[in-house]
C-alpha positions in Angstrom: -35.4 137.5 85.6 -32.2 139.3 84.9 -29.4 139.1 87.7 -29.7 142.8 87.4 -33.7 143.4 88.2 -34.6 143.6 91.6 -36.3 140.4 93.8 -40.4 140.2 92.9 -41.3 141.1 96.5 -39.0 144.5 96.3 -40.9 145.8 93.2 -41.3 149.6 93.8 -44.7 149.4 92.0 -48.0 149.7 93.7 -50.8 147.1 92.9 -52.5 149.2 90.2 -49.0 149.7 88.9 -48.4 145.7 88.8 -52.2 144.9 87.4 -51.4 147.0 84.6 -47.9 145.7 83.9 -49.9 142.3 84.1 -52.4 143.4 81.6 -49.8 144.0 79.1 -47.9 140.6 79.6 -45.5 141.4 82.0 -44.8 137.8 84.1 -42.2 139.8 86.6 -45.4 141.8 87.7 -47.5 139.0 88.3 -44.5 137.1 90.6 -44.0 140.7 92.3 -47.7 140.4 93.4 -48.2 137.0 94.2 -44.9 137.5 96.9 -46.6 140.6 97.8 -49.5 138.9 99.2 -48.7 135.3 99.5 -47.9 135.5 103.2 -51.3 137.1 103.7 -53.1 134.7 101.7 -51.7 131.5 103.7 -52.1 133.3 107.1 -55.4 133.8 106.3 -56.4 130.4 104.7 -54.8 128.9 108.2 -56.8 131.3 110.1 -60.2 130.2 108.5 -59.1 126.3 108.6 -56.5 125.4 110.9 -54.7 123.3 108.6 -51.4 124.6 106.9 -51.6 122.0 104.5 -55.1 123.1 103.2 -53.7 126.9 103.8 -51.1 126.3 101.3 -53.0 124.3 98.8 -55.3 127.6 98.9 -52.5 129.8 97.7 -51.8 127.9 94.8 -55.4 128.0 94.1 -56.0 131.5 94.7 -53.2 132.8 92.8 -54.3 130.4 89.7 -57.5 132.4 90.4 -55.6 135.5 90.2 -53.8 134.9 87.1 -57.1 133.7 84.9 -58.4 137.2 85.5 -55.8 138.2 83.5 -55.6 140.3 80.6 -58.5 142.7 81.5 -58.5 142.4 85.3 -59.3 145.8 86.8 -58.5 146.7 90.4 -61.3 148.8 92.3 -60.4 148.6 95.8 -57.5 147.3 97.8 -55.6 144.3 96.6 -56.7 142.3 99.8 -60.1 143.4 99.2 -60.4 141.2 96.1 -58.7 138.7 97.3 -60.3 138.2 100.8 -63.4 136.3 99.4 -61.7 134.5 96.7 -59.4 132.8 99.9 -62.1 132.6 101.8 -64.2 130.6 99.4 -61.1 128.2 98.5 -60.1 127.8 102.0 -63.5 126.7 103.3 -64.4 124.8 100.3 -61.1 122.8 100.7 -61.7 122.3 104.4 -65.3 120.8 104.0 -64.1 118.6 101.5 -61.2 117.4 103.6 -63.8 116.6 106.3 -67.2 116.6 105.7 -68.1 116.1 109.5 -66.3 119.0 110.9 -67.8 122.2 110.7 -65.9 125.7 110.8 -66.5 126.7 114.2 -64.7 123.2 115.3 -61.7 124.1 114.0 -60.4 126.5 116.7 -57.4 124.6 118.5 -57.1 123.7 121.9 -55.6 125.8 123.7 -54.5 125.5 127.1 -55.6 127.9 130.0 -52.5 129.6 131.5 -54.4 132.6 133.0 -52.1 133.2 135.7 -48.9 133.9 133.2 -48.0 137.1 132.1 -45.5 136.2 129.2 -46.5 137.3 125.9 -46.9 134.1 124.4 -49.9 133.2 127.3 -51.3 136.3 126.4 -51.7 135.4 122.7 -53.2 132.3 123.7 -55.6 133.9 126.1 -56.6 136.4 123.3 -57.2 133.5 121.1 -59.1 131.3 123.5 -61.5 134.8 123.6 -61.8 135.1 120.4 -63.2 131.4 119.9 -65.9 132.3 122.4 -67.1 135.1 119.3 -69.6 133.6 116.8 -68.1 133.1 113.7 -69.6 136.3 111.9 -68.4 138.5 115.2 -65.3 136.8 115.0 -64.6 137.4 111.4 -65.4 141.0 111.4 -63.2 141.5 114.6 -60.1 139.7 112.6 -60.5 141.6 109.5 -60.7 145.0 111.2 -58.2 144.6 113.9 -55.5 142.0 112.2 -56.1 142.5 108.3 -56.7 146.4 109.2 -59.5 146.3 106.7 -62.0 150.2 106.8 -65.6 149.1 107.7 -66.4 149.8 104.0 -63.7 147.3 103.2 -65.5 144.9 105.4 -68.8 145.3 104.1 -67.5 145.1 100.6 -66.0 141.8 101.2 -68.3 139.8 103.1 -71.2 141.9 100.9 -73.5 143.0 103.6 -74.1 147.0 104.6 -71.9 148.3 106.5 -74.1 149.4 109.3 -74.1 145.4 109.9 -70.4 145.4 110.0 -70.5 148.2 112.7 -73.1 146.4 114.5 -71.3 142.9 114.4 -67.8 145.1 115.8 -69.8 146.5 118.4 -71.3 143.7 119.8 -68.0 141.6 119.5 -66.3 144.2 121.3 -68.7 144.6 124.4 -68.7 140.4 124.2 -64.6 141.0 124.4 -65.0 143.7 127.0 -67.2 141.7 129.7 -64.8 138.8 129.2 -63.1 138.0 132.2 -59.9 137.4 130.2 -60.0 140.5 127.8 -61.6 142.8 130.3 -58.1 144.1 131.1 -57.0 145.0 127.8 -60.1 147.6 127.7 -59.1 149.1 130.8 -55.4 150.4 129.6 
């Protein structure tokens, strides 16, 4: 990178522009795409595995996989829609390899009960605990929708399930959270 070119993470091109540039051999465009999505990939992998080292390994393998798609890659949806199943598959496979006897549902951290506290950290802990009470499928659609900002059709695409199933899972998960004594207050605002 020349001293006068912008930092990769501040590249003004949109994702499609970066993909087109990468297909033409622009290495800086790949760097920009990496910097734009590295934190998202690490956070998703960490959320799936609760293991920072596995999340960092997943980041490396995810972008090695993305790199292998060039030249010739066509972006037909949001880049995160493309990345989600890649990150999920790699992170879960690495987690299973690291711990053959621990199921994915057991990866939630033990969160202490501070239900009487009103500080923001305690509230986040309460919400995290409430999310662990959801099934894996319900938790996944809730996080994709409200943390990652995916639309229903995008969730359906990355999970390879019908939109109606996504809507049903969201409905049931929200009802469960609405009836949970810890999270009920968030629905009565």
